[in-house]
MDTraj code that builds the backbone (N, CA, C; nanometers):
import mdtraj as md
import numpy as np

residues = "MET SER ALA PHE ALA ARG ALA ILE GLY GLU ALA ASP THR HIS ASN SER PRO VAL THR TYR SER ILE SER PHE SER LEU ASP SER ALA GLN ALA PHE LEU GLN GLU GLN GLY LEU ASP TRP SER ARG VAL VAL HIS GLY ASP GLN LYS PHE LYS ILE ASN ARG PRO PHE VAL ALA GLY ASP VAL VAL ALA THR SER ALA THR ILE GLU SER PHE ARG ALA VAL ALA GLY ASN GLU ILE VAL THR VAL ARG SER ASP LEU TYR CYS GLY ASP GLU LEU VAL GLN GLN GLN TRP THR THR LEU VAL ALA ARG ALA".split()
xyz = np.array([
    [1.0506, -1.2431, 0.0667],
    [0.9843, -1.2589, -0.0588],
    [1.0023, -1.4019, -0.1094],
    [1.1187, -1.4590, -0.0908],
    [1.1417, -1.5961, -0.1369],
    [1.0489, -1.6940, -0.0665],
    [1.0292, -1.6756, 0.0644],
    [0.9401, -1.7640, 0.1400],
    [0.7971, -1.7517, 0.0884],
    [0.7546, -1.6305, 0.0548],
    [0.6205, -1.6093, 0.0001],
    [0.6046, -1.6834, -0.1326],
    [0.7030, -1.6692, -0.2202],
    [0.6954, -1.7359, -0.3506],
    [0.6846, -1.8866, -0.3329],
    [0.7648, -1.9419, -0.2439],
    [0.7567, -2.0865, -0.2204],
    [0.6206, -2.1251, -0.1646],
    [0.5651, -2.0427, -0.0754],
    [0.4368, -2.0740, -0.0120],
    [0.3224, -2.0806, -0.1134],
    [0.3313, -2.0018, -0.2204],
    [0.2247, -2.0041, -0.3208],
    [0.2596, -2.0936, -0.4395],
    [0.3733, -2.1644, -0.4278],
    [0.4108, -2.2586, -0.5322],
    [0.4780, -2.1955, -0.6527],
    [0.5303, -2.0766, -0.6369],
    [0.5976, -2.0076, -0.7471],
    [0.7430, -2.0535, -0.7535],
    [0.7833, -2.1036, -0.8689],
    [0.9199, -2.1528, -0.8846],
    [1.0222, -2.0393, -0.8915],
    [0.9844, -1.9275, -0.9550],
    [1.0754, -1.8137, -0.9675],
    [1.0633, -1.7284, -0.8416],
    [1.1633, -1.7355, -0.7560],
    [1.1585, -1.6599, -0.6298],
    [1.2299, -1.5256, -0.6430],
    [1.2674, -1.4878, -0.7643],
    [1.3409, -1.3635, -0.7840],
    [1.2480, -1.2429, -0.7873],
    [1.1409, -1.2468, -0.8671],
    [1.0455, -1.1360, -0.8775],
    [0.9218, -1.1646, -0.7935],
    [0.8631, -1.0584, -0.7402],
    [0.7435, -1.0741, -0.6579],
    [0.6178, -1.0465, -0.7395],
    [0.5040, -1.1042, -0.6975],
    [0.3765, -1.0651, -0.7592],
    [0.3516, -0.9161, -0.7328],
    [0.2823, -0.8496, -0.8219],
    [0.2592, -0.7051, -0.8113],
    [0.1996, -0.6672, -0.6761],
    [0.0980, -0.7381, -0.6319],
    [0.0282, -0.6997, -0.5091],
    [0.1046, -0.7352, -0.3818],
    [0.2138, -0.8100, -0.3922],
    [0.2929, -0.8436, -0.2739],
    [0.3454, -0.7186, -0.2040],
    [0.3676, -0.6128, -0.2791],
    [0.4237, -0.4903, -0.2213],
    [0.3330, -0.4263, -0.1167],
    [0.2063, -0.4647, -0.1127],
    [0.1171, -0.4150, -0.0071],
    [0.1745, -0.4519, 0.1296],
    [0.2416, -0.5664, 0.1376],
    [0.2987, -0.6079, 0.2657],
    [0.4058, -0.5103, 0.3143],
    [0.4657, -0.4339, 0.2226],
    [0.5643, -0.3339, 0.2625],
    [0.4989, -0.2060, 0.3130],
    [0.3864, -0.1686, 0.2549],
    [0.3277, -0.0376, 0.2822],
    [0.2100, -0.0389, 0.3777],
    [0.1471, -0.1512, 0.3990],
    [0.0216, -0.1550, 0.4748],
    [0.0366, -0.1036, 0.6172],
    [0.1357, -0.1502, 0.6891],
    [0.1515, -0.1084, 0.8285],
    [0.1740, 0.0414, 0.8424],
    [0.2610, 0.0974, 0.7575],
    [0.2889, 0.2413, 0.7698],
    [0.1673, 0.3242, 0.7313],
    [0.0935, 0.2832, 0.6278],
    [-0.0259, 0.3579, 0.5875],
    [-0.1335, 0.3501, 0.6945],
    [-0.1528, 0.2324, 0.7525],
    [-0.2531, 0.2179, 0.8584],
    [-0.2168, 0.3013, 0.9804],
    [-0.0913, 0.2974, 1.0209],
    [-0.0478, 0.3760, 1.1370],
    [-0.0657, 0.5252, 1.1100],
    [-0.0297, 0.5686, 0.9896],
    [-0.0434, 0.7090, 0.9516],
    [-0.1892, 0.7533, 0.9610],
    [-0.2802, 0.6738, 0.9051],
    [-0.4222, 0.7103, 0.9076],
    [-0.4797, 0.7053, 1.0482],
    [-0.4345, 0.6125, 1.1291],
    [-0.4815, 0.6052, 1.2674],
    [-0.4385, 0.7302, 1.3443],
    [-0.3169, 0.7774, 1.3189],
    [-0.2706, 0.9025, 1.3818],
    [-0.3573, 1.0206, 1.3408],
    [-0.4176, 1.0143, 1.2217],
    [-0.5051, 1.1213, 1.1718],
    [-0.6470, 1.1086, 1.2260],
    [-0.6731, 1.0016, 1.3029],
    [-0.8037, 0.9857, 1.3659],
    [-0.9022, 0.8981, 1.2909],
    [-0.8565, 0.8215, 1.1923],
    [-0.9473, 0.7351, 1.1174],
    [-0.9988, 0.6223, 1.2065],
    [-1.1303, 0.6045, 1.2075],
    [-1.1951, 0.4987, 1.2869],
    [-1.2023, 0.3727, 1.2016],
    [-1.1123, 0.2780, 1.2251],
    [-1.1015, 0.1585, 1.1423],
    [-1.2239, 0.0689, 1.1504],
    [-1.3042, 0.0830, 1.2538],
    [-1.4244, -0.0007, 1.2643],
    [-1.5305, 0.0390, 1.1621],
    [-1.5141, 0.1559, 1.0988],
    [-1.6107, 0.2041, 0.9999],
    [-1.5565, 0.2010, 0.8568],
    [-1.4380, 0.1456, 0.8367],
    [-1.3700, 0.1558, 0.7082],
    [-1.3992, 0.0366, 0.6169],
    [-1.4254, 0.0679, 0.4899],
    [-1.4319, -0.0338, 0.3847],
    [-1.3336, 0.0077, 0.2750],
    [-1.2812, -0.0919, 0.2051],
    [-1.1840, -0.0674, 0.0986],
    [-1.2576, -0.0236, -0.0274],
    [-1.2121, 0.0853, -0.0883],
    [-1.2788, 0.1360, -0.2073],
    [-1.2063, 0.1054, -0.3368],
    [-1.0738, 0.1223, -0.3389],
    [-1.0001, 0.1069, -0.4638],
    [-0.8518, 0.0894, -0.4327],
    [-0.7794, 0.0331, -0.5292],
    [-0.6348, 0.0145, -0.5164],
    [-0.5735, 0.0295, -0.6548],
    [-0.4682, 0.1108, -0.6667],
    [-0.3967, 0.1267, -0.7937],
    [-0.2472, 0.1177, -0.7661],
    [-0.1728, 0.0762, -0.8684],
    [-0.0288, 0.0634, -0.8586],
    [0.0379, 0.1297, -0.9786],
    [0.1505, 0.1943, -0.9551],
    [0.2395, 0.2383, -1.0625],
    [0.3728, 0.1705, -1.0345],
    [0.4144, 0.0847, -1.1268],
    [0.5325, 0.0021, -1.1050],
    [0.6446, 0.0498, -1.1964],
    [0.7522, 0.0980, -1.1368],
    [0.8684, 0.1390, -1.2145],
    [0.9601, 0.0198, -1.2436],
    [0.9606, -0.0757, -1.1525],
    [1.0285, -0.2029, -1.1728],
    [0.9744, -0.2992, -1.0682],
    [0.9830, -0.4294, -1.0929],
    [0.9365, -0.5239, -0.9906],
    [1.0322, -0.5270, -0.8722],
    [0.9796, -0.5583, -0.7559],
    [1.0655, -0.5847, -0.6416],
    [1.1299, -0.7204, -0.6609],
    [1.2508, -0.7336, -0.6132],
    [1.3218, -0.8603, -0.6241],
    [1.3727, -0.9005, -0.4864],
    [1.3964, -1.0289, -0.4700],
    [1.4497, -1.0800, -0.3442],
    [1.5765, -1.0027, -0.3089],
    [1.5863, -0.9607, -0.1841],
    [1.7020, -0.8852, -0.1376],
    [1.6821, -0.7356, -0.1346],
    [1.5763, -0.6842, -0.1997],
    [1.5492, -0.5405, -0.1935],
    [1.5235, -0.4982, -0.0498],
    [1.5781, -0.3841, -0.0118],
    [1.5488, -0.3223, 0.1173],
    [1.4547, -0.2067, 0.0869],
    [1.3329, -0.2141, 0.1411],
    [1.2262, -0.1226, 0.1019],
    [1.1935, -0.0260, 0.2151],
    [1.1841, 0.1024, 0.1811],
    [1.1371, 0.2061, 0.2732],
    [1.0099, 0.2653, 0.2139],
    [0.9145, 0.2997, 0.2998],
    [0.7877, 0.3535, 0.2504],
    [0.7554, 0.4871, 0.3156],
    [0.6781, 0.5663, 0.2449],
    [0.6199, 0.6875, 0.3015],
    [0.4747, 0.6918, 0.2588],
    [0.3897, 0.7526, 0.3427],
    [0.2463, 0.7619, 0.3132],
    [0.2033, 0.9079, 0.3176],
    [0.1192, 0.9449, 0.2213],
    [0.0687, 1.0818, 0.2094],
    [-0.0796, 1.0764, 0.1791],
    [-0.1580, 1.1599, 0.2471],
    [-0.2989, 1.1727, 0.2101],
    [-0.3035, 1.2549, 0.0826],
    [-0.3473, 1.1931, -0.0252],
    [-0.3524, 1.2610, -0.1538],
    [-0.4851, 1.3321, -0.1754],
    [-0.5939, 1.2754, -0.1219],
    [-0.7225, 1.3443, -0.1314],
    [-0.8124, 1.3007, -0.0164],
    [-0.9032, 1.3910, 0.0172],
    [-1.0016, 1.3653, 0.1222],
    [-1.1277, 1.4409, 0.0850],
    [-1.2413, 1.3731, 0.0995],
    [-1.3691, 1.4420, 0.0766],
    [-1.4776, 1.3737, 0.1582],
    [-1.5812, 1.4486, 0.1854],
    [-1.6980, 1.3962, 0.2560],
    [-1.8142, 1.3923, 0.1581],
    [-1.8791, 1.2755, 0.1488],
    [-1.9921, 1.2575, 0.0587],
    [-2.1019, 1.1846, 0.1342],
    [-2.2170, 1.2484, 0.1469],
    [-2.3336, 1.1892, 0.2135],
    [-2.2984, 1.1362, 0.3526],
    [-2.2162, 1.2108, 0.4236],
    [-2.1774, 1.1716, 0.5589],
    [-2.0614, 1.0743, 0.5649],
    [-2.0215, 1.0169, 0.4516],
    [-1.9068, 0.9265, 0.4468],
    [-1.7794, 1.0061, 0.4201],
    [-1.6700, 0.9617, 0.4761],
    [-1.5407, 1.0236, 0.4500],
    [-1.4632, 0.9329, 0.3554],
    [-1.4137, 0.9901, 0.2446],
    [-1.3399, 0.9135, 0.1447],
    [-1.1980, 0.9687, 0.1401],
    [-1.1013, 0.8821, 0.1678],
    [-0.9619, 0.9244, 0.1725],
    [-0.8799, 0.8372, 0.0783],
    [-0.7921, 0.9026, 0.0028],
    [-0.6979, 0.8308, -0.0829],
    [-0.5578, 0.8566, -0.0297],
    [-0.4875, 0.7478, -0.0023],
    [-0.3511, 0.7549, 0.0484],
    [-0.2565, 0.7054, -0.0599],
    [-0.1519, 0.7844, -0.0860],
    [-0.0473, 0.7409, -0.1772],
    [0.0709, 0.6924, -0.0939],
    [0.1173, 0.5743, -0.1249],
    [0.2368, 0.5205, -0.0618],
    [0.3472, 0.5136, -0.1656],
    [0.4628, 0.5698, -0.1313],
    [0.5800, 0.5642, -0.2183],
    [0.6754, 0.4621, -0.1593],
    [0.7190, 0.3673, -0.2406],
    [0.8076, 0.2608, -0.1960],
    [0.9427, 0.2772, -0.2644],
    [1.0456, 0.2904, -0.1834],
    [1.1809, 0.3167, -0.2312],
    [1.2753, 0.2029, -0.1968],
    [1.3718, 0.1826, -0.2846],
    [1.4909, 0.1025, -0.2555],
    [1.6066, 0.2009, -0.2697],
    [1.6630, 0.2422, -0.1572],
    [1.7620, 0.3504, -0.1609],
    [1.6938, 0.4772, -0.2076],
    [1.7522, 0.5425, -0.3071],
    [1.6940, 0.6646, -0.3639],
    [1.5985, 0.6369, -0.4793],
    [1.5852, 0.5105, -0.5185],
    [1.5037, 0.4750, -0.6340],
    [1.3569, 0.4559, -0.5952],
    [1.2680, 0.5316, -0.6607],
    [1.1243, 0.5130, -0.6426],
    [1.0832, 0.3919, -0.7248],
    [1.0582, 0.2804, -0.6569],
    [1.0304, 0.1542, -0.7242],
    [0.8822, 0.1420, -0.7573],
    [0.7963, 0.1872, -0.6656],
    [0.6529, 0.1700, -0.6879],
    [0.5749, 0.2765, -0.6124],
    [0.4590, 0.3116, -0.6666],
    [0.3628, 0.3958, -0.5972],
    [0.2316, 0.3194, -0.5911],
    [0.1621, 0.3367, -0.4803],
    [0.0327, 0.2724, -0.4602],
    [-0.0668, 0.3786, -0.4161],
    [-0.1894, 0.3650, -0.4632],
    [-0.2988, 0.4505, -0.4171],
    [-0.4060, 0.3613, -0.3592],
    [-0.4429, 0.3879, -0.2361],
    [-0.5475, 0.3115, -0.1679],
    [-0.6588, 0.4091, -0.1324],
    [-0.7794, 0.3790, -0.1765],
    [-0.8950, 0.4615, -0.1413],
    [-0.9781, 0.3856, -0.0404],
    [-1.0052, 0.4515, 0.0715],
    [-1.0834, 0.3941, 0.1799],
    [-1.2057, 0.4804, 0.2054],
    [-1.3133, 0.4173, 0.2460],
    [-1.4362, 0.4879, 0.2791],
    [-1.4687, 0.4611, 0.4247],
    [-1.4744, 0.5688, 0.5044],
    [-1.5179, 0.5575, 0.6439],
    [-1.6667, 0.5882, 0.6445],
    [-1.7456, 0.4854, 0.6700],
    [-1.8907, 0.5000, 0.6642],
    [-1.9434, 0.5867, 0.7774],
    [-2.0481, 0.6591, 0.7469],
    [-2.1118, 0.7473, 0.8464],
    [-2.1755, 0.6658, 0.9573],
])
top = md.Topology()
chain = top.add_chain()
for i, resn in enumerate(residues, 1):
    res = top.add_residue(resn, chain, resSeq=i)
    for name in ("N", "CA", "C"):
        top.add_atom(name, md.element.get_by_symbol(name[0]), res)
traj = md.Trajectory(xyz[None], top)
């Protein structure tokens, strides 16, 4: 996180930008959805939401889990919302919701 802050010219390397946490959850969410058979060549990003209980700080050790929160088919498109829970130890630090659309 400190290297990221320096790279964008941020003097305070203690707290991370809100969207930086995607770097913690993206790989696990993508792998999870690929295991479910999602065809990434047809996917477009639909929405992103965050619930922040506290900011991540340099030195945090982060573990993530991914859950399909909703799935529906509309006009041949598949719309899936994945919730990622990001923990430091037993503390739920942040939740993210990513909505993806797999085009028909």
